[in-house]
ChimeraX commands (.cxc) that place a marker at each C-alpha (Angstrom):
marker #1 position 3.90,1.15,4.54 radius 0.5
marker #1 position 6.37,-1.36,5.95 radius 0.5
marker #1 position 3.93,-4.22,5.69 radius 0.5
marker #1 position 2.96,-3.36,2.11 radius 0.5
marker #1 position 6.69,-3.05,1.19 radius 0.5
marker #1 position 7.32,-6.44,2.83 radius 0.5
marker #1 position 4.44,-8.07,0.97 radius 0.5
marker #1 position 5.80,-6.64,-2.33 radius 0.5
marker #1 position 9.38,-7.64,-1.64 radius 0.5
marker #1 position 8.37,-11.19,-0.60 radius 0.5
marker #1 position 6.26,-11.50,-3.71 radius 0.5
marker #1 position 8.97,-10.28,-6.06 radius 0.5
marker #1 position 11.71,-12.40,-4.43 radius 0.5
marker #1 position 9.56,-15.56,-4.51 radius 0.5
marker #1 position 8.55,-14.91,-8.15 radius 0.5
marker #1 position 12.17,-14.46,-9.21 radius 0.5
marker #1 position 14.14,-16.95,-7.10 radius 0.5
marker #1 position 11.65,-19.54,-5.59 radius 0.5
marker #1 position 9.64,-22.51,-6.73 radius 0.5
marker #1 position 5.86,-22.67,-6.99 radius 0.5
marker #1 position 5.49,-24.07,-3.49 radius 0.5
marker #1 position 7.34,-21.10,-2.04 radius 0.5
marker #1 position 5.19,-18.64,-4.07 radius 0.5
marker #1 position 2.08,-20.36,-2.68 radius 0.5
marker #1 position 3.46,-20.07,0.84 radius 0.5
marker #1 position 4.10,-16.39,0.41 radius 0.5
marker #1 position 0.61,-15.80,-1.04 radius 0.5
marker #1 position -0.88,-17.66,1.89 radius 0.5
marker #1 position 1.05,-15.67,4.49 radius 0.5
marker #1 position 0.12,-12.37,2.84 radius 0.5
marker #1 position -3.58,-13.28,3.24 radius 0.5
marker #1 position -3.30,-14.78,6.76 radius 0.5
marker #1 position -1.98,-13.41,8.97 radius 0.5
marker #1 position -0.83,-10.49,6.67 radius 0.5
marker #1 position -4.20,-8.94,5.85 radius 0.5
marker #1 position -5.39,-9.47,9.44 radius 0.5
marker #1 position -2.50,-7.31,10.62 radius 0.5
marker #1 position -2.54,-4.80,7.76 radius 0.5
marker #1 position -6.17,-3.88,7.63 radius 0.5
marker #1 position -6.47,-2.82,11.29 radius 0.5
marker #1 position -3.21,-0.88,10.99 radius 0.5
marker #1 position -4.49,0.98,7.92 radius 0.5
marker #1 position -7.76,1.75,9.68 radius 0.5
marker #1 position -5.89,3.11,12.78 radius 0.5
marker #1 position -3.67,5.24,10.65 radius 0.5
marker #1 position -6.54,6.64,8.53 radius 0.5
marker #1 position -8.70,7.18,11.49 radius 0.5
marker #1 position -6.05,8.99,13.48 radius 0.5
marker #1 position -5.27,11.12,10.38 radius 0.5
marker #1 position -8.87,12.19,9.98 radius 0.5
marker #1 position -9.10,12.95,13.73 radius 0.5
marker #1 position -5.98,15.10,13.61 radius 0.5
marker #1 position -7.13,16.80,10.35 radius 0.5
marker #1 position -10.40,17.97,12.10 radius 0.5
marker #1 position -8.22,20.26,14.27 radius 0.5
marker #1 position -6.30,21.66,11.37 radius 0.5
marker #1 position -6.95,23.06,7.94 radius 0.5
marker #1 position -4.91,24.30,5.05 radius 0.5
marker #1 position -3.39,23.08,1.88 radius 0.5
marker #1 position -1.54,20.02,3.18 radius 0.5
marker #1 position -4.57,18.68,4.97 radius 0.5
marker #1 position -6.77,19.19,1.84 radius 0.5
marker #1 position -4.27,17.40,-0.36 radius 0.5
marker #1 position -3.99,14.48,2.04 radius 0.5
marker #1 position -7.77,14.16,2.32 radius 0.5
marker #1 position -7.94,13.96,-1.50 radius 0.5
marker #1 position -5.50,11.11,-1.59 radius 0.5
marker #1 position -7.07,9.02,1.17 radius 0.5
marker #1 position -10.22,7.82,-0.74 radius 0.5
marker #1 position -8.12,6.64,-3.67 radius 0.5
marker #1 position -5.70,4.75,-1.32 radius 0.5
marker #1 position -8.63,3.11,0.45 radius 0.5
marker #1 position -10.54,2.21,-2.66 radius 0.5
marker #1 position -7.39,0.87,-4.34 radius 0.5
marker #1 position -6.83,-1.32,-1.24 radius 0.5
marker #1 position -10.45,-2.48,-0.94 radius 0.5
marker #1 position -11.29,-3.01,-4.60 radius 0.5
marker #1 position -7.89,-4.04,-6.08 radius 0.5
marker #1 position -5.31,-5.12,-3.57 radius 0.5
marker #1 position -7.36,-7.25,-1.13 radius 0.5
marker #1 position -9.36,-9.07,-3.85 radius 0.5
marker #1 position -6.06,-9.70,-5.87 radius 0.5
marker #1 position -4.41,-11.10,-2.73 radius 0.5
marker #1 position -7.24,-13.48,-2.03 radius 0.5
marker #1 position -7.57,-14.67,-5.58 radius 0.5
marker #1 position -3.79,-15.07,-6.10 radius 0.5
marker #1 position -3.67,-17.06,-2.86 radius 0.5
marker #1 position -6.43,-19.28,-4.09 radius 0.5
marker #1 position -4.82,-19.82,-7.45 radius 0.5
marker #1 position -1.35,-20.46,-5.96 radius 0.5
marker #1 position -2.89,-22.95,-3.54 radius 0.5
marker #1 position -4.36,-24.80,-6.52 radius 0.5
marker #1 position -1.06,-24.72,-8.34 radius 0.5
marker #1 position -2.52,-22.49,-11.05 radius 0.5
marker #1 position 0.50,-20.47,-12.26 radius 0.5
marker #1 position -0.72,-19.57,-15.64 radius 0.5
marker #1 position -0.99,-16.32,-17.65 radius 0.5
marker #1 position -4.02,-15.13,-15.70 radius 0.5
marker #1 position -2.07,-15.57,-12.47 radius 0.5
marker #1 position 0.89,-13.49,-13.63 radius 0.5
marker #1 position -1.40,-10.90,-15.18 radius 0.5
marker #1 position -3.29,-10.46,-11.95 radius 0.5
marker #1 position 0.05,-10.51,-10.10 radius 0.5
marker #1 position 1.20,-7.62,-12.24 radius 0.5
marker #1 position -2.00,-5.71,-11.45 radius 0.5
marker #1 position -1.48,-6.31,-7.72 radius 0.5
marker #1 position 2.15,-5.12,-7.87 radius 0.5
marker #1 position 1.23,-1.97,-9.84 radius 0.5
marker #1 position -1.62,-1.13,-7.48 radius 0.5
marker #1 position 0.64,-1.73,-4.47 radius 0.5
marker #1 position 3.33,0.55,-5.84 radius 0.5
marker #1 position 0.69,3.26,-6.60 radius 0.5
marker #1 position -0.56,2.97,-2.97 radius 0.5
marker #1 position 3.01,3.00,-1.57 radius 0.5
marker #1 position 3.70,6.26,-3.55 radius 0.5
marker #1 position 0.51,7.91,-2.39 radius 0.5
marker #1 position 1.14,6.94,1.16 radius 0.5
marker #1 position 4.72,8.26,0.97 radius 0.5
marker #1 position 3.30,11.55,-0.26 radius 0.5
marker #1 position 0.86,11.63,2.70 radius 0.5
marker #1 position 3.69,10.79,5.07 radius 0.5
marker #1 position 5.75,13.72,3.68 radius 0.5
marker #1 position 2.82,16.08,3.90 radius 0.5
marker #1 position 2.11,14.91,7.47 radius 0.5
marker #1 position 5.68,15.56,8.45 radius 0.5
marker #1 position 5.40,19.08,7.03 radius 0.5
marker #1 position 2.17,19.60,9.04 radius 0.5
marker #1 position 3.94,18.50,12.15 radius 0.5
marker #1 position 6.89,20.84,11.48 radius 0.5
marker #1 position 9.30,17.95,11.19 radius 0.5
marker #1 position 10.01,18.54,7.54 radius 0.5
marker #1 position 10.81,21.88,6.22 radius 0.5
marker #1 position 9.69,23.07,2.81 radius 0.5
marker #1 position 12.62,24.50,0.83 radius 0.5
marker #1 position 12.63,28.21,0.60 radius 0.5
marker #1 position 12.86,29.56,-2.92 radius 0.5
marker #1 position 15.83,31.72,-3.73 radius 0.5
marker #1 position 14.98,35.45,-4.06 radius 0.5
marker #1 position 14.55,36.45,-7.67 radius 0.5
marker #1 position 16.73,39.14,-9.10 radius 0.5
marker link #1:1,2 radius 0.2
marker link #1:2,3 radius 0.2
marker link #1:3,4 radius 0.2
marker link #1:4,5 radius 0.2
marker link #1:5,6 radius 0.2
marker link #1:6,7 radius 0.2
marker link #1:7,8 radius 0.2
marker link #1:8,9 radius 0.2
marker link #1:9,10 radius 0.2
marker link #1:10,11 radius 0.2
marker link #1:11,12 radius 0.2
marker link #1:12,13 radius 0.2
marker link #1:13,14 radius 0.2
marker link #1:14,15 radius 0.2
marker link #1:15,16 radius 0.2
marker link #1:16,17 radius 0.2
marker link #1:17,18 radius 0.2
marker link #1:18,19 radius 0.2
marker link #1:19,20 radius 0.2
marker link #1:20,21 radius 0.2
marker link #1:21,22 radius 0.2
marker link #1:22,23 radius 0.2
marker link #1:23,24 radius 0.2
marker link #1:24,25 radius 0.2
marker link #1:25,26 radius 0.2
marker link #1:26,27 radius 0.2
marker link #1:27,28 radius 0.2
marker link #1:28,29 radius 0.2
marker link #1:29,30 radius 0.2
marker link #1:30,31 radius 0.2
marker link #1:31,32 radius 0.2
marker link #1:32,33 radius 0.2
marker link #1:33,34 radius 0.2
marker link #1:34,35 radius 0.2
marker link #1:35,36 radius 0.2
marker link #1:36,37 radius 0.2
marker link #1:37,38 radius 0.2
marker link #1:38,39 radius 0.2
marker link #1:39,40 radius 0.2
marker link #1:40,41 radius 0.2
marker link #1:41,42 radius 0.2
marker link #1:42,43 radius 0.2
marker link #1:43,44 radius 0.2
marker link #1:44,45 radius 0.2
marker link #1:45,46 radius 0.2
marker link #1:46,47 radius 0.2
marker link #1:47,48 radius 0.2
marker link #1:48,49 radius 0.2
marker link #1:49,50 radius 0.2
marker link #1:50,51 radius 0.2
marker link #1:51,52 radius 0.2
marker link #1:52,53 radius 0.2
marker link #1:53,54 radius 0.2
marker link #1:54,55 radius 0.2
marker link #1:55,56 radius 0.2
marker link #1:56,57 radius 0.2
marker link #1:57,58 radius 0.2
marker link #1:58,59 radius 0.2
marker link #1:59,60 radius 0.2
marker link #1:60,61 radius 0.2
marker link #1:61,62 radius 0.2
marker link #1:62,63 radius 0.2
marker link #1:63,64 radius 0.2
marker link #1:64,65 radius 0.2
marker link #1:65,66 radius 0.2
marker link #1:66,67 radius 0.2
marker link #1:67,68 radius 0.2
marker link #1:68,69 radius 0.2
marker link #1:69,70 radius 0.2
marker link #1:70,71 radius 0.2
marker link #1:71,72 radius 0.2
marker link #1:72,73 radius 0.2
marker link #1:73,74 radius 0.2
marker link #1:74,75 radius 0.2
marker link #1:75,76 radius 0.2
marker link #1:76,77 radius 0.2
marker link #1:77,78 radius 0.2
marker link #1:78,79 radius 0.2
marker link #1:79,80 radius 0.2
marker link #1:80,81 radius 0.2
marker link #1:81,82 radius 0.2
marker link #1:82,83 radius 0.2
marker link #1:83,84 radius 0.2
marker link #1:84,85 radius 0.2
marker link #1:85,86 radius 0.2
marker link #1:86,87 radius 0.2
marker link #1:87,88 radius 0.2
marker link #1:88,89 radius 0.2
marker link #1:89,90 radius 0.2
marker link #1:90,91 radius 0.2
marker link #1:91,92 radius 0.2
marker link #1:92,93 radius 0.2
marker link #1:93,94 radius 0.2
marker link #1:94,95 radius 0.2
marker link #1:95,96 radius 0.2
marker link #1:96,97 radius 0.2
marker link #1:97,98 radius 0.2
marker link #1:98,99 radius 0.2
marker link #1:99,100 radius 0.2
marker link #1:100,101 radius 0.2
marker link #1:101,102 radius 0.2
marker link #1:102,103 radius 0.2
marker link #1:103,104 radius 0.2
marker link #1:104,105 radius 0.2
marker link #1:105,106 radius 0.2
marker link #1:106,107 radius 0.2
marker link #1:107,108 radius 0.2
marker link #1:108,109 radius 0.2
marker link #1:109,110 radius 0.2
marker link #1:110,111 radius 0.2
marker link #1:111,112 radius 0.2
marker link #1:112,113 radius 0.2
marker link #1:113,114 radius 0.2
marker link #1:114,115 radius 0.2
marker link #1:115,116 radius 0.2
marker link #1:116,117 radius 0.2
marker link #1:117,118 radius 0.2
marker link #1:118,119 radius 0.2
marker link #1:119,120 radius 0.2
marker link #1:120,121 radius 0.2
marker link #1:121,122 radius 0.2
marker link #1:122,123 radius 0.2
marker link #1:123,124 radius 0.2
marker link #1:124,125 radius 0.2
marker link #1:125,126 radius 0.2
marker link #1:126,127 radius 0.2
marker link #1:127,128 radius 0.2
marker link #1:128,129 radius 0.2
marker link #1:129,130 radius 0.2
marker link #1:130,131 radius 0.2
marker link #1:131,132 radius 0.2
marker link #1:132,133 radius 0.2
marker link #1:133,134 radius 0.2
marker link #1:134,135 radius 0.2
marker link #1:135,136 radius 0.2
marker link #1:136,137 radius 0.2
marker link #1:137,138 radius 0.2
marker link #1:138,139 radius 0.2
marker link #1:139,140 radius 0.2
view
């Protein structure tokens, strides 16, 4: 989650305050080494989560398992291709409407994944007993 947040923050900062050369540098760094660090981290987190889920059941595990395919597909089918195409276009100096439209898609998909990952983190903390679910007040 930290890497994805860093990618998004660097993108937003460079888009708002930097020149095209800096934007191209950010896009390049997101692809390499960024994706080469991020992808193995996500695989490790997902794999460990599935391994731990085998030993447990219940509502929180089921909910987390439902989110995971969407998170993975969003990353594989939207975020990674967007990062590669945007890097290519930025390297070519192509900062046109298509670039910014795709940039918007990437930022939206990244925000969705961060939200879903945050929910999975919360549910994982509940499963581990590190986060308590509020107890409802007794009804009168």
